N, C-alpha and C positions, 0 to 999 in steps of 0.2 A: 258515462263520463264523455264529454266532448273531446274531439281530437286535440284542440289546443291545450286543454287541461291535462290530458294524458301525456302530451309531449312535455309539458312543464314538469309534471311529476317525474317522468323519466329523466329529465335533465337534472332536477334536484337530486335524484338518487345517484346518478353518475357523478355529480359534483361532490356529494357526500362520500362516496366510495373513493374518489380521487383524493379528497382531503385526508381521509384516514390512511390511504396508501402512502401519501406524501409524508405524513407525520411519522408513520412507522419506518419508512425508508430513512428519514432524517435521523431518527433515534438510532437505528442500526448502524448507519454510517458514522455517527458520532461515537458510539461505543467502539466500533471497529477501529477508528482512527486513534482513540485513546489507547487501546490495546496494542496497536501497531507502534505507537510512539514509545510505550514502555518496553515492548519487545526489542525494538531497534536500539534503544538506549542500553539495554542489558548486554548487547553484543558489540557496542561501540567502543573503540579505543578512546576516542575523544569526539565530542559532539557539541560544538559551540557556534551557534548562529548560522548554520548551513542546513540545506535540505537533507543531506545525508552525512553520516559520520566520516571522519578522516580515514578510518580503518575498522576492521572487524576482529573480534577476539572472543574466546569463551572463558578467558581467565577470570572474569568477574564472577562467574558461577562458582569457581573453585575458591575464590576469595570470600564470597558470601558464605559458602559452606563452612569455612574455618572461622571467619569473623563472628558470625551469628550462631555458631555451634548448632548447625542445622540437624546434625545426626541426633543429638540429644533432644532437640525440639520436636523432630519428627517422631522419635520414639515415644515421647510424652503424649504427642497428639494421637498416636496409635493406641496407647494405653487408655487414654480418656475416651476416645471414640468407641472402641470396642466394649469397654466397660459400660458406657452409657447405653449402647445398643442392647447388650445382654440384659442389663437390669431393667431397661424400659420394656423389653419384651416380657421379661419374667413377671413384672408387675402389671403391665398394660393388657396383655392378652387375657388373663383371668378376669380382670376388671371389665374388659369389653364383653366377655362372655356373660358375665352377670347382668350387665346393662342390656344386652341383647335378648336374654332369655327370661329375665325376671321383671315383674311389675311390683313396685313398692312405693310407699309414700315418700315424697321428696326426690323422686328420680329426675324430674326436670330441673330441680334446683341443683342437684348433683352434676348434671350435664352442664349447666351454666357455670358451675364452679370449675369444671374441667376446661371450659372454653376460655376462662379469664386469662390464664398465662399465655394463650395463643393470641388473644386480642389486645391485651394491655402491653405497652412498650416494656421491654425487659428491664430498663433502668428504673421503672416505677416500683417494681417489687424487688429488683436486684440489689439495691442499696440496703434496705432493711434485712434482706436475706443474707447478704454478705456480713452485715453487723452481727447477726445471730451466729453465723458460722465462725467468725473470728472470736466471739465470746466463748464459743464451745471449743476453741483451739483446733478447729478443723480448717478454717480459712487460711489460705496461703499454701495449702497442701494439695496434692493431686486428688485426694478424696473430697476436699471441699469443692474443687472444680467439677468432679463427677456428680456430687449431690446437687450442685446448683444447676447443672445441665439437665438433671432428671425432672426438674420442675416443669419445663415446657414439653419435654419429649414423652413423658408418660401419658399426659392427656392427648398428645398427638397420636401415639400408638392406639389409644382407645378409640379415637375418632376414625382412624384408618381401618381398624380391625372390626368395628361394629357392623358395617355393611357386609363384610365377608362372612361373619358368623350368622347374620340374619338370612343369608342365602342358602345356608345348609338346612336341609329338612330335619326337623326335630325328631321325626320318626326313626332316623338312623341311630340316634342316641338311645331312643327307647328300645329299639331292637337289640342293641348291644347290652343294655342293662338286663333285658329279658334273659339273655344268654349268660348272665352272671358277671358281667364286667362292672367293676366299681368305677368311681369318678376318675381315678388316676388312669385306669386302662382306657376309659372312654376318651380322655384327652390324648393319650399316647397313640392309640391305634385307630381312632376314628377322626377326631377333630384335627389333630396336628397334620396328618397327611392331606386332609381336605383344605386346611387353612394355609398350606405351604405357600401358595402364591401371595396371599395377603401378608404373611409373616415376612416373606422376602421383600415385598414392597415396603412394608413399614420399616424394616431394618435398614434398607438402603436409603430411604428418605431421612430417617433419624441420623444415619451416618453422615449424610451430606449436611444436614442441619447443624449437627454438632461441630463439624469441621468449620463451618461458617459462623458459628455463634461467637460473637465478639464480646458483647456487653457483660453477660454473666461470667464468662471466663476471665475477662479483664478485672472484674471486681473481686474475684475469689482466688486468682492465681498468684503464686509466689514466684520467687526468682527461679526455682527449679521445677515449677509446674506450669509453665507457659506453653500454650499450644501455638501452632504455626501462625494463626491470625494475630494473636497478641504479641508474639515476637516480632512480627512484621510491623505492628504499630509502634513498638518501642524502637525499632530500627529507624523508623521515619522521624519520630518526634523526640526521642531521648537526646540528652545533652551529648555534645561531641560532634566532631566533623567526620562525615562518612562520604565516600564516593557515591554519587547518585546512581552510578551504574551497578554497584553491588546491591544497593537497595532494590533497584529495578529487577535485578536477577532473582533476588529473594521473592519479590512480588510475582514473578513469572513462575517460580517453583510452586508457590501457594496456589496460583490460578490453575496450573496444570494438575495438581493433586485434586483440587475441587472439581475441575471440569471432567476429569476421568471418572470420578465417582458419580457425578451428576449424569453423565452419559449412560453409565451402567444402570443407574436408577431409572432413567427414562426408557431404557430398553425393556425393563421388566414391569414397569408400573403403568397401569391403565388409569388415566386421570378420572374417567367416569365412575370408577369404583371408590374414589376418595371422598365422596359426598355422603355424609351420614343421612340415613333415611329413617323415619319413624315407622316402625313396623305396625301395620294394622292387623290386629288379631280378630278373627271373626268371633262374634258373640255366639255363645251356646244357644241352641234353639230351646 
């Protein structure tokens, strides 16, 4: 390559990197300004047409706590989140083990079926799902919210756990069975300790996902089974006059709860292990 061509290629590469950096910086600045505006409003006594509020207060947080019954909402959110995490692991880990260790007809079709709730927008299947739950007299209850959230979280656990299971040498399980361990003991004493990082990663990601899941929870929640994100939606769009500062305070509480768990998840999750891989089994000679 000639010197002018090499110089032109380097210039195009620098220009492309500069464009990407600029777009990313613009996005981050935009998000940061939005969060800063909401946070400032939540502490403002009054903020009308000026760069900064007239004064500062934390009373809006106390008012939001009482007005929106946040203690009850947070308790419902905790119940839903931990029930979804527990049931997702209870159903997803054995299913992931079966998919990782067994070859059977229709396996690829089954994997595609598990992928659909993660790829399709939740409203697409959420509306008929909510209809079925209400006809079964489960919709509008906390159990309806839990069941609806299991639809995307169980496949998510399966996809997360499959690579972890594939990394475990099957000879360890065979050795345990040689020494008399049944399937339950193999899971309890061999697989679960080795899969602890994957189980922790899956549980934390499911937890964050459930906290942020609006569509399915909105379609199936009743007056006493709203999670924090649905309660925030009703606080913004429901009829009545509400101080914007109290709504912003509620939004900051929701963002803080989600951010704390997201940071915990990122602390323990290795993103490179979240990609499912098809295991190539060597053919017998």
